[in-house]
Each structure stands twice: as C-alpha cells, then as structure tokens.
PASEBA-1860 file (N, C-alpha, C; in nm, 3 decimals):
! residues 303
1> XXXXXXXX> -3.469/0.757/0.570/-3.350/0.742/0.586/-3.265/0.696/0.446 ~ -3.179/0.761/0.374/-3.137/0.724/0.233/-3.017/0.666/0.267 ~ -2.911/0.565/0.152/-2.809/0.485/0.203/-2.707/0.558/0.266 ~ -2.647/0.654/0.231/-2.596/0.750/0.284/-2.555/0.746/0.455 ~ -2.733/0.823/0.498/-2.727/0.850/0.581/-2.741/0.729/0.682 ~ -2.776/0.583/0.641/-2.791/0.482/0.686/-2.627/0.404/0.746 ~ -2.531/0.430/0.571/-2.364/0.412/0.603/-2.322/0.489/0.750 ~ -2.381/0.647/0.734/-2.318/0.724/0.844/-2.315/0.641/0.956
9> XXXXXXXX> -2.454/0.630/0.980/-2.508/0.588/1.109/-2.457/0.485/1.140 ~ -2.469/0.349/1.104/-2.368/0.247/1.130/-2.240/0.280/1.128 ~ -2.158/0.350/1.054/-2.048/0.322/1.038/-1.992/0.392/1.187 ~ -2.073/0.526/1.224/-2.032/0.583/1.334/-2.023/0.480/1.464 ~ -2.092/0.401/1.497/-2.136/0.300/1.558/-2.054/0.190/1.574 ~ -1.982/0.174/1.433/-1.865/0.060/1.429/-1.731/0.167/1.502 ~ -1.738/0.322/1.485/-1.588/0.324/1.525/-1.607/0.328/1.679 ~ -1.732/0.336/1.727/-1.705/0.366/1.881/-1.712/0.172/1.946
17> XXXXXXXX> -1.734/0.077/1.860/-1.729/-0.041/1.880/-1.555/-0.038/1.831 ~ -1.534/-0.060/1.763/-1.371/-0.081/1.708/-1.284/0.016/1.826 ~ -1.284/0.116/1.841/-1.210/0.190/1.936/-1.244/0.163/2.038 ~ -1.348/0.086/2.105/-1.350/0.026/2.225/-1.360/-0.123/2.257 ~ -1.485/-0.185/2.308/-1.449/-0.301/2.343/-1.434/-0.382/2.221 ~ -1.453/-0.348/2.090/-1.434/-0.451/1.996/-1.250/-0.480/1.948 ~ -1.218/-0.360/1.994/-1.075/-0.371/1.967/-1.039/-0.495/2.052 ~ -1.052/-0.507/2.158/-0.999/-0.662/2.214/-1.057/-0.749/2.168
25> XXXXXXXX> -1.140/-0.769/2.065/-1.213/-0.900/2.000/-1.118/-0.917/1.884 ~ -1.117/-0.778/1.815/-0.936/-0.798/1.689/-0.784/-0.879/1.750 ~ -0.826/-0.836/1.878/-0.643/-0.849/1.851/-0.646/-1.016/1.935 ~ -0.758/-1.063/1.954/-0.732/-1.217/1.941/-0.708/-1.268/1.829 ~ -0.750/-1.222/1.738/-0.747/-1.303/1.588/-0.631/-1.290/1.559 ~ -0.574/-1.351/1.422/-0.419/-1.287/1.394/-0.401/-1.180/1.345 ~ -0.316/-1.062/1.375/-0.309/-0.946/1.316/-0.332/-0.910/1.157 ~ -0.364/-0.813/1.081/-0.350/-0.805/0.965/-0.278/-0.655/0.901
33> XXXXXXXX> -0.157/-0.636/0.900/-0.151/-0.490/0.888/-0.174/-0.451/0.742 ~ -0.266/-0.337/0.727/-0.307/-0.309/0.567/-0.230/-0.187/0.521 ~ -0.099/-0.200/0.436/-0.006/-0.088/0.415/-0.055/0.026/0.336 ~ -0.181/-0.010/0.320/-0.308/0.109/0.174/-0.400/0.109/0.196 ~ -0.367/0.208/0.244/-0.512/0.254/0.234/-0.555/0.444/0.278 ~ -0.693/0.487/0.218/-0.674/0.613/0.180/-0.777/0.681/0.224 ~ -0.753/0.796/0.297/-0.888/0.911/0.371/-0.948/0.969/0.211 ~ -1.106/0.984/0.259/-1.145/1.036/0.134/-1.195/0.961/0.014
41> XXXXXXXX> -1.188/0.836/0.056/-1.131/0.776/-0.133/-1.270/0.755/-0.200 ~ -1.288/0.830/-0.275/-1.441/0.801/-0.362/-1.516/0.885/-0.305 ~ -1.504/0.982/-0.185/-1.637/1.014/-0.059/-1.632/0.966/0.021 ~ -1.568/0.842/0.060/-1.581/0.790/0.161/-1.574/0.836/0.304 ~ -1.658/0.822/0.397/-1.585/0.919/0.542/-1.522/0.824/0.609 ~ -1.436/0.907/0.730/-1.346/0.846/0.784/-1.441/0.731/0.885 ~ -1.524/0.775/0.951/-1.589/0.655/1.016/-1.650/0.548/0.876 ~ -1.660/0.575/0.760/-1.706/0.447/0.708/-1.528/0.351/0.651
49> XXXXXXXX> -1.438/0.438/0.694/-1.304/0.396/0.626/-1.287/0.290/0.745 ~ -1.293/0.293/0.896/-1.267/0.233/1.013/-1.397/0.114/1.006 ~ -1.539/0.123/0.978/-1.578/0.030/0.932/-1.537/-0.041/0.866 ~ -1.498/0.009/0.753/-1.445/-0.158/0.669/-1.331/-0.171/0.691 ~ -1.207/-0.098/0.702/-1.157/-0.203/0.770/-1.173/-0.251/0.911 ~ -1.244/-0.272/1.009/-1.282/-0.366/1.102/-1.352/-0.471/0.999 ~ -1.426/-0.441/0.951/-1.524/-0.536/0.881/-1.404/-0.673/0.770 ~ -1.363/-0.586/0.756/-1.168/-0.669/0.644/-1.107/-0.758/0.745
57> XXXXXXXX> -1.088/-0.667/0.850/-1.023/-0.752/0.980/-0.901/-0.714/1.003 ~ -0.864/-0.577/0.916/-0.736/-0.523/0.915/-0.705/-0.471/1.093 ~ -0.634/-0.512/1.178/-0.618/-0.468/1.303/-0.527/-0.315/1.305 ~ -0.423/-0.320/1.199/-0.338/-0.166/1.173/-0.334/-0.146/1.018 ~ -0.406/-0.006/1.042/-0.366/0.031/0.864/-0.268/0.169/0.848 ~ -0.225/0.147/0.739/-0.089/0.271/0.733/-0.208/0.394/0.633 ~ -0.216/0.509/0.624/-0.313/0.583/0.595/-0.190/0.635/0.439 ~ -0.235/0.651/0.332/-0.169/0.695/0.209/-0.189/0.853/0.174
65> XXXXXXXX> -0.102/0.969/0.184/-0.186/1.106/0.161/-0.166/1.108/0.008 ~ -0.268/1.212/-0.019/-0.213/1.275/-0.191/-0.142/1.373/-0.134 ~ -0.084/1.458/-0.294/-0.016/1.540/-0.247/-0.086/1.661/-0.272 ~ -0.086/1.780/-0.356/-0.147/1.945/-0.286/-0.250/1.945/-0.394 ~ -0.222/1.871/-0.532/-0.311/1.806/-0.650/-0.368/1.693/-0.701 ~ -0.453/1.653/-0.749/-0.486/1.590/-0.834/-0.576/1.441/-0.736 ~ -0.522/1.459/-0.601/-0.630/1.335/-0.554/-0.574/1.199/-0.534 ~ -0.437/1.195/-0.614/-0.404/1.019/-0.645/-0.508/0.966/-0.750
73> XXXXXXXX> -0.598/1.054/-0.854/-0.682/1.031/-0.907/-0.834/0.966/-0.869 ~ -0.843/0.986/-0.734/-0.931/0.942/-0.680/-1.028/1.005/-0.562 ~ -0.996/1.123/-0.532/-0.988/1.255/-0.469/-0.959/1.214/-0.307 ~ -0.826/1.152/-0.321/-0.791/1.131/-0.168/-0.775/1.199/-0.116 ~ -0.744/1.226/0.031/-0.731/1.342/0.116/-0.584/1.319/0.134 ~ -0.544/1.461/0.159/-0.384/1.483/0.158/-0.321/1.466/0.333 ~ -0.241/1.568/0.361/-0.155/1.514/0.448/-0.195/1.558/0.590 ~ -0.294/1.630/0.543/-0.370/1.723/0.697/-0.490/1.627/0.667
81> XXXXXXXX> -0.527/1.515/0.659/-0.621/1.427/0.674/-0.605/1.318/0.728 ~ -0.467/1.257/0.693/-0.447/1.141/0.756/-0.375/1.151/0.858 ~ -0.345/1.254/0.881/-0.240/1.270/1.030/-0.338/1.262/1.150 ~ -0.413/1.356/1.137/-0.549/1.375/1.258/-0.589/1.271/1.305 ~ -0.624/1.154/1.162/-0.712/1.038/1.195/-0.584/0.933/1.256 ~ -0.465/0.921/1.246/-0.373/0.869/1.300/-0.358/0.890/1.432 ~ -0.372/1.024/1.464/-0.370/1.070/1.572/-0.435/1.077/1.712 ~ -0.599/1.043/1.628/-0.696/1.008/1.709/-0.731/0.883/1.723
89> XXXXXXXX> -0.625/0.760/1.661/-0.672/0.636/1.692/-0.562/0.556/1.638 ~ -0.471/0.579/1.754/-0.345/0.569/1.691/-0.253/0.363/1.677 ~ -0.348/0.316/1.768/-0.352/0.188/1.766/-0.405/0.160/1.651 ~ -0.460/0.195/1.540/-0.515/0.154/1.456/-0.481/0.202/1.311 ~ -0.431/0.309/1.316/-0.357/0.382/1.200/-0.250/0.438/1.234 ~ -0.192/0.482/1.097/-0.068/0.485/1.100/-0.006/0.589/0.923 ~ 0.033/0.656/0.934/0.027/0.734/0.830/0.190/0.776/0.734 ~ 0.167/0.766/0.606/0.301/0.831/0.561/0.276/1.004/0.492
97> XXXXXXXX> 0.371/1.061/0.478/0.384/1.165/0.435/0.399/1.186/0.256 ~ 0.335/1.288/0.206/0.340/1.320/0.065/0.352/1.440/-0.005 ~ 0.398/1.479/-0.100/0.387/1.603/-0.205/0.432/1.556/-0.378 ~ 0.380/1.612/-0.419/0.361/1.618/-0.581/0.541/1.688/-0.599 ~ 0.649/1.579/-0.602/0.808/1.595/-0.603/0.874/1.706/-0.683 ~ 0.751/1.777/-0.780/0.850/1.851/-0.886/0.782/2.034/-0.809 ~ 0.775/2.002/-0.733/0.676/2.138/-0.678/0.771/2.198/-0.567 ~ 0.789/2.333/-0.562/0.885/2.398/-0.544/0.889/2.390/-0.317
105> XXXXXXXX> 0.742/2.328/-0.341/0.758/2.320/-0.153/0.724/2.140/-0.112 ~ 0.747/2.094/-0.197/0.765/1.930/-0.214/0.852/1.857/-0.056 ~ 0.923/1.928/-0.044/1.051/1.899/0.058/1.015/1.948/0.238 ~ 0.947/2.074/0.187/0.915/2.130/0.335/0.794/2.048/0.356 ~ 0.689/2.023/0.259/0.573/1.925/0.314/0.623/1.792/0.323 ~ 0.693/1.771/0.297/0.696/1.609/0.329/0.776/1.628/0.456 ~ 0.910/1.701/0.504/0.975/1.685/0.604/0.873/1.736/0.719 ~ 0.781/1.805/0.711/0.640/1.901/0.791/0.609/1.771/0.891
113> XXXXXXXX> 0.548/1.690/0.741/0.477/1.542/0.803/0.543/1.444/0.888 ~ 0.680/1.371/0.788/0.773/1.294/0.863/0.788/1.385/1.027 ~ 0.827/1.503/1.038/0.831/1.502/1.193/0.727/1.512/1.249 ~ 0.587/1.525/1.182/0.499/1.512/1.294/0.466/1.363/1.354 ~ 0.532/1.287/1.270/0.453/1.130/1.291/0.464/1.022/1.118 ~ 0.490/1.097/1.021/0.483/0.990/0.989/0.593/0.915/0.908 ~ 0.553/0.806/0.876/0.656/0.670/0.862/0.665/0.600/0.735 ~ 0.688/0.699/0.635/0.725/0.677/0.513/0.688/0.791/0.429
121> XXXXXXXX> 0.703/0.759/0.316/0.654/0.849/0.195/0.587/0.778/0.056 ~ 0.484/0.813/0.024/0.420/0.801/-0.028/0.254/0.795/0.011 ~ 0.151/0.763/-0.137/0.182/0.707/-0.230/0.235/0.801/-0.363 ~ 0.394/0.770/-0.428/0.454/0.892/-0.452/0.360/0.805/-0.595 ~ 0.281/0.901/-0.691/0.216/0.872/-0.794/0.154/0.946/-0.891 ~ 0.274/0.988/-0.975/0.287/1.176/-1.028/0.353/1.145/-1.156 ~ 0.346/1.234/-1.232/0.369/1.204/-1.405/0.501/1.254/-1.388 ~ 0.610/1.138/-1.361/0.772/1.122/-1.334/0.810/1.069/-1.387
129> XXXXXXXX> 0.906/1.062/-1.428/0.998/0.912/-1.448/1.014/0.849/-1.315 ~ 1.047/0.738/-1.311/1.089/0.716/-1.121/1.222/0.731/-1.084 ~ 1.322/0.785/-1.202/1.502/0.772/-1.168/1.516/0.951/-1.218 ~ 1.416/1.033/-1.199/1.422/1.210/-1.239/1.504/1.268/-1.097 ~ 1.527/1.389/-1.148/1.578/1.479/-1.043/1.462/1.502/-0.931 ~ 1.329/1.545/-0.937/1.236/1.571/-0.834/1.258/1.423/-0.783 ~ 1.224/1.299/-0.796/1.218/1.180/-0.711/1.359/1.130/-0.658 ~ 1.511/1.217/-0.708/1.556/1.199/-0.614/1.586/1.284/-0.517
137> XXXXXXXX> 1.557/1.385/-0.507/1.538/1.474/-0.378/1.409/1.401/-0.285 ~ 1.319/1.308/-0.340/1.264/1.242/-0.258/1.280/1.146/-0.232 ~ 1.359/1.069/-0.268/1.484/0.935/-0.176/1.581/0.990/-0.136 ~ 1.609/1.126/-0.159/1.726/1.149/-0.042/1.653/1.196/0.115 ~ 1.506/1.274/0.067/1.439/1.289/0.209/1.455/1.174/0.264 ~ 1.369/1.076/0.230/1.360/0.895/0.261/1.494/0.861/0.332 ~ 1.593/0.905/0.312/1.806/0.825/0.346/1.766/0.914/0.484 ~ 1.708/1.036/0.490/1.772/1.117/0.602/1.713/1.125/0.731
145> XXXXXXXX> 1.590/1.119/0.634/1.458/1.055/0.767/1.463/0.889/0.799 ~ 1.514/0.780/0.717/1.554/0.643/0.752/1.401/0.601/0.726 ~ 1.302/0.668/0.576/1.167/0.592/0.605/1.133/0.551/0.445 ~ 1.051/0.418/0.430/1.062/0.403/0.318/0.987/0.482/0.221 ~ 0.951/0.470/0.060/0.886/0.524/-0.034/0.816/0.420/-0.067 ~ 0.689/0.488/-0.114/0.595/0.377/-0.156/0.523/0.404/-0.314 ~ 0.598/0.335/-0.394/0.606/0.408/-0.575/0.465/0.361/-0.624 ~ 0.380/0.414/-0.730/0.362/0.350/-0.781/0.358/0.401/-0.932
153> XXXXXXXX> 0.404/0.266/-0.964/0.457/0.270/-1.120/0.302/0.214/-1.233 ~ 0.320/0.271/-1.305/0.272/0.298/-1.437/0.254/0.350/-1.568 ~ 0.316/0.238/-1.639/0.371/0.264/-1.827/0.316/0.397/-1.874 ~ 0.396/0.498/-1.884/0.377/0.594/-1.961/0.260/0.716/-1.891 ~ 0.285/0.699/-1.797/0.190/0.782/-1.696/0.263/0.803/-1.602 ~ 0.290/0.744/-1.454/0.330/0.739/-1.329/0.442/0.696/-1.304 ~ 0.590/0.755/-1.228/0.715/0.673/-1.244/0.717/0.576/-1.306 ~ 0.725/0.650/-1.482/0.774/0.575/-1.594/0.895/0.541/-1.563
161> XXXXXXXX> 0.945/0.373/-1.689/1.048/0.353/-1.739/1.124/0.273/-1.563 ~ 1.025/0.145/-1.532/1.050/0.078/-1.403/1.171/0.059/-1.483 ~ 1.204/-0.003/-1.592/1.286/-0.088/-1.657/1.430/-0.048/-1.625 ~ 1.452/0.139/-1.558/1.554/0.182/-1.513/1.573/0.194/-1.345 ~ 1.483/0.106/-1.264/1.489/0.132/-1.163/1.544/0.061/-1.083 ~ 1.617/-0.014/-1.155/1.748/-0.083/-1.078/1.863/-0.024/-1.065 ~ 1.863/0.103/-1.116/1.993/0.228/-1.088/1.951/0.301/-0.954 ~ 1.800/0.297/-0.955/1.717/0.430/-0.830/1.836/0.330/-0.697
169> XXXXXXXX> 1.763/0.178/-0.688/1.796/0.098/-0.575/1.940/0.075/-0.543 ~ 2.034/0.062/-0.665/2.197/0.059/-0.639/2.214/0.218/-0.631 ~ 2.181/0.348/-0.637/2.226/0.483/-0.580/2.201/0.463/-0.427 ~ 2.047/0.449/-0.368/2.005/0.447/-0.284/2.021/0.339/-0.166 ~ 2.094/0.283/-0.149/2.083/0.152/-0.054/1.997/0.179/0.070 ~ 2.038/0.205/0.133/1.979/0.276/0.246/1.837/0.318/0.276 ~ 1.796/0.333/0.134/1.606/0.352/0.152/1.511/0.225/0.078 ~ 1.482/0.226/0.139/1.380/0.079/0.108/1.222/0.157/0.029
177> XXXXXXXX> 1.185/0.066/-0.059/1.143/0.109/-0.159/0.998/-0.005/-0.181 ~ 0.892/0.025/-0.178/0.772/-0.056/-0.199/0.693/-0.040/-0.315 ~ 0.673/-0.128/-0.427/0.648/-0.132/-0.523/0.503/-0.194/-0.551 ~ 0.438/-0.085/-0.604/0.255/-0.131/-0.605/0.214/-0.056/-0.796 ~ 0.083/-0.108/-0.831/0.025/-0.079/-0.916/0.061/-0.140/-1.024 ~ -0.009/-0.093/-1.145/-0.017/-0.212/-1.289/0.146/-0.242/-1.325 ~ 0.231/-0.166/-1.310/0.364/-0.205/-1.455/0.426/-0.253/-1.337 ~ 0.406/-0.225/-1.197/0.489/-0.294/-1.117/0.452/-0.473/-1.083
185> XXXXXXXX> 0.294/-0.481/-1.089/0.270/-0.635/-1.099/0.246/-0.692/-1.235 ~ 0.238/-0.604/-1.349/0.268/-0.666/-1.481/0.372/-0.763/-1.485 ~ 0.457/-0.709/-1.452/0.576/-0.740/-1.515/0.665/-0.821/-1.376 ~ 0.562/-0.926/-1.309/0.586/-1.047/-1.230/0.687/-1.108/-1.400 ~ 0.643/-1.059/-1.501/0.576/-1.155/-1.616/0.728/-1.144/-1.730 ~ 0.851/-1.263/-1.750/0.959/-1.226/-1.821/0.851/-1.138/-1.978 ~ 0.767/-1.199/-1.969/0.752/-1.207/-2.161/0.633/-1.073/-2.158 ~ 0.655/-0.971/-2.055/0.517/-0.878/-2.038/0.548/-0.733/-2.163
193> XXXXXXXX> 0.488/-0.756/-2.206/0.448/-0.643/-2.301/0.421/-0.511/-2.223 ~ 0.479/-0.386/-2.176/0.478/-0.296/-2.115/0.353/-0.178/-2.148 ~ 0.261/-0.151/-2.222/0.101/-0.124/-2.284/0.034/-0.184/-2.199 ~ 0.034/-0.340/-2.164/-0.073/-0.394/-2.110/-0.072/-0.382/-1.990 ~ -0.170/-0.293/-1.907/-0.178/-0.273/-1.778/-0.240/-0.421/-1.694 ~ -0.320/-0.496/-1.690/-0.401/-0.566/-1.679/-0.375/-0.712/-1.700 ~ -0.247/-0.801/-1.732/-0.243/-0.869/-1.842/-0.304/-1.019/-1.754 ~ -0.343/-1.112/-1.868/-0.407/-1.266/-1.873/-0.316/-1.370/-1.865
201> XXXXXXXX> -0.218/-1.366/-1.927/-0.173/-1.476/-1.975/-0.114/-1.570/-1.887 ~ -0.078/-1.686/-1.865/-0.006/-1.740/-1.776/0.168/-1.656/-1.732 ~ 0.198/-1.673/-1.651/0.336/-1.586/-1.588/0.478/-1.703/-1.641 ~ 0.559/-1.638/-1.708/0.721/-1.679/-1.715/0.777/-1.561/-1.593 ~ 0.885/-1.698/-1.551/0.886/-1.625/-1.395/1.006/-1.540/-1.452 ~ 1.065/-1.435/-1.372/1.163/-1.389/-1.471/1.168/-1.234/-1.475 ~ 1.033/-1.152/-1.453/1.026/-1.021/-1.525/1.076/-0.881/-1.417 ~ 1.062/-0.759/-1.444/1.142/-0.693/-1.400/1.100/-0.682/-1.187
209> XXXXXXXX> 0.991/-0.729/-1.190/0.965/-0.708/-1.070/1.001/-0.847/-0.954 ~ 1.048/-0.970/-1.076/1.085/-1.088/-1.006/1.211/-1.005/-0.976 ~ 1.284/-0.928/-1.067/1.453/-0.970/-1.044/1.454/-0.865/-0.948 ~ 1.363/-0.776/-0.966/1.380/-0.640/-0.858/1.397/-0.717/-0.754 ~ 1.292/-0.813/-0.699/1.274/-0.822/-0.530/1.373/-0.901/-0.527 ~ 1.427/-1.026/-0.622/1.533/-1.088/-0.574/1.638/-1.049/-0.604 ~ 1.703/-0.949/-0.613/1.853/-0.921/-0.661/1.851/-0.749/-0.562 ~ 1.759/-0.728/-0.488/1.803/-0.590/-0.374/1.738/-0.583/-0.282
217> XXXXXXXX> 1.786/-0.614/-0.192/1.739/-0.559/-0.019/1.680/-0.467/-0.055 ~ 1.644/-0.390/-0.082/1.530/-0.268/-0.058/1.391/-0.271/-0.109 ~ 1.391/-0.321/-0.200/1.281/-0.322/-0.244/1.204/-0.401/-0.191 ~ 1.087/-0.357/-0.199/0.932/-0.493/-0.142/0.854/-0.433/-0.221 ~ 0.701/-0.493/-0.184/0.605/-0.529/-0.291/0.495/-0.506/-0.227 ~ 0.377/-0.426/-0.272/0.270/-0.390/-0.206/0.156/-0.489/-0.287 ~ 0.071/-0.543/-0.221/0.014/-0.623/-0.265/-0.136/-0.594/-0.332 ~ -0.146/-0.456/-0.304/-0.298/-0.421/-0.326/-0.320/-0.383/-0.459
225> XXXXXXXX> -0.471/-0.333/-0.458/-0.566/-0.285/-0.569/-0.568/-0.442/-0.654 ~ -0.615/-0.366/-0.785/-0.678/-0.509/-0.855/-0.550/-0.562/-0.961 ~ -0.400/-0.451/-0.931/-0.325/-0.498/-1.047/-0.267/-0.584/-0.933 ~ -0.268/-0.587/-0.812/-0.190/-0.709/-0.693/-0.311/-0.843/-0.716 ~ -0.364/-0.815/-0.716/-0.521/-0.880/-0.752/-0.460/-1.029/-0.856 ~ -0.484/-0.936/-0.992/-0.417/-0.979/-1.088/-0.330/-1.028/-1.084 ~ -0.265/-0.988/-1.061/-0.117/-1.082/-1.026/-0.135/-1.222/-0.962 ~ -0.218/-1.262/-0.858/-0.251/-1.369/-0.823/-0.307/-1.425/-0.911
233> XXXXXXXX> -0.466/-1.412/-0.917/-0.514/-1.476/-1.019/-0.483/-1.555/-1.171 ~ -0.407/-1.442/-1.206/-0.416/-1.491/-1.397/-0.332/-1.621/-1.390 ~ -0.238/-1.685/-1.293/-0.181/-1.799/-1.291/-0.140/-1.830/-1.157 ~ -0.228/-1.924/-1.103/-0.232/-1.946/-0.962/-0.121/-1.985/-0.886 ~ -0.044/-2.106/-0.972/0.042/-2.197/-0.967/0.144/-2.079/-0.977 ~ 0.190/-1.990/-1.055/0.315/-1.886/-1.047/0.294/-1.832/-0.907 ~ 0.154/-1.809/-0.870/0.154/-1.724/-0.756/0.183/-1.771/-0.608 ~ 0.161/-1.940/-0.607/0.210/-1.994/-0.503/0.372/-2.030/-0.478
241> XXXXXXXX> 0.436/-2.012/-0.604/0.576/-1.989/-0.619/0.622/-1.888/-0.587 ~ 0.544/-1.755/-0.617/0.571/-1.645/-0.628/0.602/-1.648/-0.470 ~ 0.511/-1.606/-0.382/0.474/-1.616/-0.277/0.549/-1.680/-0.107 ~ 0.663/-1.777/-0.216/0.727/-1.876/-0.111/0.847/-1.831/-0.148 ~ 0.885/-1.739/-0.317/1.039/-1.666/-0.287/1.051/-1.598/-0.260 ~ 0.898/-1.472/-0.244/0.938/-1.360/-0.194/0.836/-1.319/-0.073 ~ 0.881/-1.434/0.028/0.775/-1.468/0.117/0.813/-1.328/0.232 ~ 0.968/-1.302/0.248/0.984/-1.181/0.317/0.998/-1.083/0.265
249> XXXXXXXX> 0.958/-1.045/0.182/0.975/-0.930/0.080/0.814/-0.817/0.079 ~ 0.708/-0.937/0.058/0.545/-0.866/0.049/0.466/-0.861/0.179 ~ 0.397/-0.760/0.136/0.288/-0.682/0.224/0.197/-0.662/0.169 ~ 0.087/-0.740/0.272/-0.060/-0.683/0.234/-0.068/-0.563/0.224 ~ -0.161/-0.504/0.137/-0.259/-0.357/0.104/-0.402/-0.437/0.062 ~ -0.480/-0.306/0.073/-0.607/-0.329/0.032/-0.610/-0.211/-0.131 ~ -0.632/-0.158/-0.065/-0.655/-0.004/-0.176/-0.775/0.043/-0.240 ~ -0.892/-0.036/-0.168/-0.990/-0.030/-0.163/-1.104/0.058/-0.166
257> XXXXXXXX> -1.194/0.098/-0.200/-1.230/0.288/-0.171/-1.383/0.220/-0.107 ~ -1.438/0.062/-0.116/-1.581/0.056/-0.090/-1.587/0.092/0.050 ~ -1.756/0.013/0.103/-1.785/0.057/0.230/-1.822/-0.047/0.251 ~ -1.792/-0.161/0.206/-1.834/-0.300/0.240/-1.769/-0.414/0.333 ~ -1.627/-0.380/0.302/-1.485/-0.457/0.386/-1.527/-0.623/0.359 ~ -1.594/-0.641/0.310/-1.625/-0.830/0.272/-1.700/-0.877/0.141 ~ -1.674/-1.008/0.141/-1.704/-1.057/0.022/-1.642/-0.990/-0.182 ~ -1.724/-1.021/-0.261/-1.646/-1.018/-0.388/-1.668/-0.838/-0.381
265> XXXXXXXX> -1.751/-0.776/-0.279/-1.737/-0.594/-0.350/-1.642/-0.553/-0.302 ~ -1.532/-0.625/-0.220/-1.430/-0.543/-0.142/-1.302/-0.612/-0.174 ~ -1.225/-0.541/-0.280/-1.133/-0.567/-0.368/-1.028/-0.621/-0.258 ~ -1.052/-0.581/-0.147/-0.933/-0.603/0.013/-0.921/-0.732/0.054 ~ -1.091/-0.790/0.051/-1.110/-0.892/0.103/-1.059/-1.024/0.021 ~ -1.091/-0.979/-0.145/-1.064/-1.056/-0.207/-0.907/-1.095/-0.210 ~ -0.810/-0.935/-0.178/-0.683/-0.986/-0.197/-0.639/-1.080/-0.052 ~ -0.705/-1.074/0.008/-0.683/-1.149/0.180/-0.681/-1.306/0.160
273> XXXXXXXX> -0.796/-1.327/0.078/-0.871/-1.454/0.056/-0.812/-1.517/-0.041 ~ -0.677/-1.463/-0.151/-0.680/-1.514/-0.238/-0.482/-1.507/-0.151 ~ -0.425/-1.463/-0.106/-0.266/-1.532/-0.026/-0.322/-1.591/0.084 ~ -0.456/-1.605/0.158/-0.496/-1.693/0.280/-0.462/-1.824/0.163 ~ -0.503/-1.808/0.018/-0.567/-1.960/-0.048/-0.424/-2.022/-0.132 ~ -0.311/-1.886/-0.138/-0.212/-1.932/-0.197/-0.067/-1.942/-0.148 ~ -0.120/-1.883/0.021/0.078/-1.927/0.065/0.063/-2.046/0.077 ~ 0.211/-2.080/0.055/0.233/-2.227/0.068/0.220/-2.236/0.247
281> XXXXXXXX> 0.227/-2.191/0.310/0.216/-2.228/0.479/0.126/-2.106/0.579 ~ 0.106/-2.141/0.662/0.064/-2.061/0.768/0.202/-1.949/0.822 ~ 0.278/-1.993/0.794/0.379/-1.900/0.826/0.402/-1.794/0.742 ~ 0.432/-1.865/0.644/0.427/-1.718/0.499/0.313/-1.631/0.511 ~ 0.202/-1.676/0.557/0.114/-1.599/0.511/0.113/-1.505/0.596 ~ 0.155/-1.548/0.718/0.185/-1.440/0.889/0.246/-1.342/0.855 ~ 0.367/-1.403/0.755/0.445/-1.265/0.696/0.396/-1.139/0.623 ~ 0.332/-1.227/0.526/0.283/-1.135/0.413/0.162/-1.035/0.498
289> XXXXXXXX> 0.097/-1.114/0.601/-0.006/-1.002/0.632/-0.016/-0.932/0.737 ~ 0.122/-1.009/0.825/0.190/-0.868/0.905/0.333/-0.869/0.951 ~ 0.383/-0.969/0.956/0.505/-0.958/1.023/0.600/-0.843/0.941 ~ 0.589/-0.906/0.789/0.704/-0.768/0.669/0.681/-0.664/0.728 ~ 0.580/-0.604/0.713/0.541/-0.468/0.715/0.535/-0.426/0.885 ~ 0.542/-0.506/1.002/0.573/-0.423/1.110/0.736/-0.431/1.163 ~ 0.776/-0.521/1.065/0.928/-0.488/1.046/1.003/-0.353/0.957 ~ 0.950/-0.363/0.828/1.001/-0.285/0.771/0.936/-0.156/0.808
297> XXXXXXX> 0.812/-0.173/0.836/0.783/0.006/0.931/0.814/0.040/1.054 ~ 0.841/-0.065/1.143/0.902/-0.034/1.261/0.802/0.015/1.324 ~ 0.658/-0.021/1.330/0.584/-0.050/1.358/0.571/-0.037/1.543 ~ 0.473/-0.018/1.645/0.482/-0.026/1.800/0.447/-0.197/1.811 ~ 0.455/-0.248/1.894/0.459/-0.368/1.950/0.301/-0.420/1.924 ~ 0.213/-0.297/1.961/0.050/-0.356/1.948/-0.001/-0.323/1.834 ~ 0.096/-0.321/1.671/0.049/-0.319/1.543/0.014/-0.486/1.560
END
C-alpha cells in the first residue's frame, strides 16, 4: 500500500468517525471555527480534508472556492466542489461563493451560489485593483445579500493598492470585509515597505492594516496562512498588544494544504498555538477562535 492509499483509507475512517460518534467528543472541547479552507487543495481529497480539520480541532470550517480559472494558484476547487461537501456535512462545513470579478458571468455565478446557501464571497484573489470597477460590482452583490467579502491582498498582484482600500470601506459601510494574505498582514507595521511580502523586522504599530481595523467597523482580519503566522511570530510583544487591541475583529483561519493537521508540519496548528500563546486572556482567545466568526458570519447555534 502506497502513502496515498494509506491516507485515503485512514481519512475515510476519520470521515465516518468525525461525522458520527466523534462529533460529540469534539463538542465537549472548546469550539474552533476555521474561516479559511479549500477543497482539492494541492490535490487533497475531501476525506483527507475532513481528517485534517478533525485532527486540528476545528469544529466548523468555512470552505472558500476558486473562480472558474486559476484555482487560486493552488488547484483549489470551485463553487461546485464546496457546496456539495457543506450540504453533506452541514454541522462541519459552511461555504462561500466566488467568481473572477471581471468575467461576464461573475454576477450570475456568485448570486447562484449565494441563493444556494453560501454565507460570503471569496476568497477574492484575482489580478485587479482592490477598488476597481469589477470589484465594486462584487461589493454591490455583497450588500444586496448581506454577506461579507474575504479579500486576498498581495502587492503588485492581487487586490492591489491596499492604501486606497479605506475608500472602499467608506463607500460600502454595510458590507463587512475580511482582510487576508501577505500585504494585509505585512501592513500591521507603520514602516512597512510594500514589495516585502514576509517582513521579519520588529513592528511599529499604526500601519495600514492596524488603522483599517481600528477606524472602520466593517473591517475584519483572517489570521490564516504563512502571512498570518508571520505577523504573530516576527514580533511577539507587538502581537500580544495587537490581539488585545483588535480582539473583536480577528478570526482564526488556517489555509493550510497538508494532510497532517498537527505539529510543525501543519500551518493551521501553528497558528492556533500562536494565538493561544499570545492572546492576553482566555476570553480573547475564544473570541478569535470562535466568537467573532460565529457573530460575523451569522453561523447556526451548533457551530
């Protein structure tokens, strides 16, 4: 039996366990909502995804689809892969809708899946300016359906010109936005140089991200990926203050493509460990790992 066959068999067993008696075991521990995961991520199967989330401790997971093309640069599955998984396991999964904003059928595609139960739009990770006309149409849909938009900010590539995003927040006060990725997290630092995606220097508070979270009630943050982890570990003293200051605005996300779900080989597990280590209190930890996401995404009582 090769490694892939072994993982598939053991993951299938985890599916049965996770959706059966083990679900009760998870509910006795502190709940964790993971707002950032993907189907088909780097070839990972649904069974492996379920096993990963179970091992990591996530009690509810939000699945973020890709658009029609590109697969979010990681071969991630689209709308047609996240909706069926969430329908099959509604206690474990919710899903967002997504589409490439500049394509002619973007509005139809997003609305189609919002009407089928999607609770947000994203991950918006496409080569447009963050305040471009195609993105404005996405924001209008979000306002119409009263759902948030999750944005991947990456300098000179995706949702560019984060320095102008405050104008979007002002123009769309009824839409909640969730910031994510390299340029979002690098800009916790007032002295950040935009071309640097993973800075390692100590942080001076007051960067673009810090100000957006402080000044706009409709701006939130997703802790996922290497960029989120880096924002905590590059300057832990700053991270403690940052988590305290924005305790009502931050939500745990993993965005990891491994099949392990624990230890140093799992990015999501490392982010969880960092939040637990750096959160100034258990109450703040619970907000970031569960409460904020449940409130913002209007998740059901069992989540």
